[in-house]
N, C-alpha and C positions, 0 to 999 in steps of 0.2 A: 386790098389796100384801104377800101372805104371803111372796113371794120376798125382798122388801126387808127384812122383819122377820127372815127367816132369815139374811140377810147381817149384820144388826146383831148378832144372837145369836152368829154365828160370829166376828165381830170381838171381841166381849166375851170369849168363851171362849178365843180365840187369845191374848189378852193374859194370861189367867190361867195359861197354860202357862209363863210366865216369872215364877214366884213370887219367886225370889231378887231379881229386878229391883225388886220392890215396895219393899224396904227401901232400896235405893239411890235410888230416885225420891223417897221420903219424906224421906230425908236431904238430897237436893239441893234440894227445895222448902223445907225448913226453913231451910237456909242462905240461900236467896234472900229468904225472908220476914223472917228475923231481920236480914239486912243492910239491907233496905228500912226496917224499923222503926227500926233503929239510926241510920240517916241522919236521920230526922225527930226522933228523940230528941236527937241532937246539934244539929240546926238550931234547935229550940226552946230548948235550953239556951244556945246561943250568943247568941240575941237577948234572953234573959232575960225572956221573956214567956210567959204561959200561953195567950194567945189572939192569933192573928195573922190579919188579914183576916176576923175573925169566926169563925175555926176554932180549936177547942181542941186541945191536944196529944192528948187521948184520942180525939177525932174523927179526927185524922190517923193515929193508931195503928190505929184500926178501919178507916179507908180503906185503909191499907197491907195489912192482913190480908185485907180483901175483894178488893182488887186481885189479890193472889196467888191467891185462891180462884177468881175469875172467869177469869183467864188460865190458871190451872193446869189447868183441866179441858178446855181446848181447845188443840190443837196445830196451828196453821195450816201450819207447815213440813211436817208429816206428809202433809197433803193434797197440797201442791204437789209434794213429792218422789215421792209415790205415782203421781201423774199423769205426772211426768217419767220415772219408771222404766218405766211401762207404755208410754210412747211410745218410749223408747230400746230396750226389749227387743222391741218389736213386738207385745206382748200387747194393745195398744190396738185393733189391727185385728180381734181376735176379738170385741170388744164390738159391732162393727157387725153381726155375724151373730146376736147373741143378741136374743131378744124382750123385752129390758128396756132401760131408759135408763141409760147409763153415769153421767151426772151424779147421778141419783137413787141409784144404787149407791154412789157416792163418799160421798154424804151419809149413807146408811144405815150404811155402814161406819164413818164417823166417829161416828155416834150410839152404836154399840156400844162404841167406844173411849172415848167421853165418859163413858159409864156406868161403865166400869172405872176410869178415872182419878178420877171423882168419889168412888167408894167407897174406893179404895185410896190415893189421894194427897191429894185436896182436904180431905175430912172429917178425916182424922188430922192433917194439917198445921194446919188452922184450930183444931182442938181443942187441940193442944199449944201453939201460939203464944198462943192466947187465955188459957191457964192462966198463961203467963208474964207477959203484958202486960195482960190484961183486954180485953174487947171490949164495946162498947156495944150494947144491943139496938136494933132498928129504932125510928125516931122515933115511929112509930105503927103500929097494926095494918094500916092502909091502905098505909103505906110498906113494911111487911114483905111484904105480898102482891104489891105492884107491883114490889118488888125481884126477886122470883122471876120475874115476868113479863118484866122487863127482862133478867134473866139468860138466860132462854130465848131472847129476842130477840137478845141478844149472841152466844149460841152459833150461832144460825141465820145471823146476819149475818156473823160471822167465818168460818163454814164457806163461805158463798157467796163472800166476798171471796177466800178461799184458793183455791177452785175456779176463780174468774175468773182469778186470777194463774196458776194451773196450766195452764189451757187456752191462755194466751198462749204457752206453750212450743211449741205446734204451729207457730208462726211463727218462733220463735227456735231450734227444734230442740233445746233443752235447757232444763231448769228451773233450771240453775245461776244463782245470784244472785237469782232471783225471790223465794225465801223470805226471803233477807236483806233485800231491798228492802221487802217487806211488814212484816217484823219491825221494821225501823228506823222505818217510818211509824207502826206501832202503839206503839212505845216513846215516840215524841214526841207523837203526836196522839190517843192513846187516853186519856191522863190516867193511865197506869200509873205512870210515874215521878214526875210532878209534876201535881197537879190544876190545872184551868184557873183556879181561884181565884187562883193565884199567877202566872199568865201575864201578861205586859204586853199592853196594847192596842196595835194591833188584833189581835194574834195570838190572844188569848183568844177574841174574837168569831169569828174564822175557824175556830179549832179546834172550837168548840161546834157548828158547822154541818157539819163533815166527818163522814163515816160512821164513822170510827174512834172518835168520841166515844161512840157507843152500845155500844162493846165493854166499856169499864171505867168511864168517867167518869159517865155517866148512871145506870147501876145503883147505883153507890156513892152518888151525890148523892141518889138517891131513898131509899136505906136510911137515910141520915143526916138526912133531912128538909130538905134544902137547896132543894127545889123545892116550890112550892105545888101544890095539887090540880090546878088548871087547867094548870099547867106540866107536871105529870106526864103528864096525858092528851095534851097537845100534843106533847111529845117522844116519847111512845110511838107516836103516829100518824106522826110524822116518821120514826121508826126503822123502822116497818113499810113506809113509802114507800121508804126506802133499801134494805130487804130485797127489795122488789118490783123495784127497778131492777137490783140485782145478780142476782136470779133470772132476769130477762129477759136480762141480759147473759151469764150462764153458758150458757143454752140457745142463745142466738144464736151465741156463740163455738163451742159444740160442733157446731152445725149447719154452720157455716162450716168448722170444722176437719175434720169427717168427710168433706168432699169433697176434702181435700188431704193426707190422711195419707200420710206417707212412712216406711216401716219401716226403721229403722237397724240393727236386730239381728234376733234370732229364733233 
C-alpha cells in the first residue's frame, strides 16, 4: 500500500512542477463553465419561465457549476492515453516484472492528479463562478454529505471506465479514438450537458440506468434534493454495483492482456 501512496504523491508533485499551467487551466475551466451557464440563462430567458419541469433557473445554474466541478477534477482521456503510450513505447512490459499491480498503479497515479486538479482548478473555478452567478447550498445536510459520497463514487467509477477503455487498446494496438468515444458517451449520457429531466422518454429512463449517469447526474441530483432518501441509498448501491462490475472488468482485461503483450517500440 505504501508504494501506491508514493505513486499518488509523485503524481501530485509532478503536476506542481508546471505552475504556469495552473493559470491556463483555470482560465480554460472558467470559459467552459461560463459558456455552460450562459446556455441555460439563454434557454430559460427564451421560454420566459422561471421554472421548467419543476427546475428553477438557479437550480440549473447550480447544476452547471457542479457539473463542471465533478468533471473538472477527473481526466478520463489522461488515463486512456497513458495506457496507450505505455503500450506503444513498450514500457508496459516492465510492469509485468514489478511486484505491484499495474491497474492499481494507474488508479493511484490518477488519485494524485485528482488532488492537484481539485486544489488548483476545481475549487478556484467554482468559487469564481459562484461569485458571478450565485450557487445554491445543498438541499439538506444529508444531501450535502451524500453529494460528497457520490462525488467520490463518480471519481472511482470514471477512473475504472477509463482504465477499462484503455486496456481495450491491447487488442486494437492503439488508444486512438478510445478517449474520444468515452468522452462522447459521457457528454451525452452523464447528464453533463443536459440533465435527464429534459430528456424525452424512453431515452431518459435508459440514461438513468447507464453507468455514465453516476458520473454527473446523480451527484448533482442528490445535491439539489431531487431524490428522496430511499432513492439516494438505492442509487448509491447501484453505483457501487457498477463500480464492482468495471473493477472486475479492468482486472479481467489486464489478466487477458498480459498474456498477449506485443511491444511496438522501446
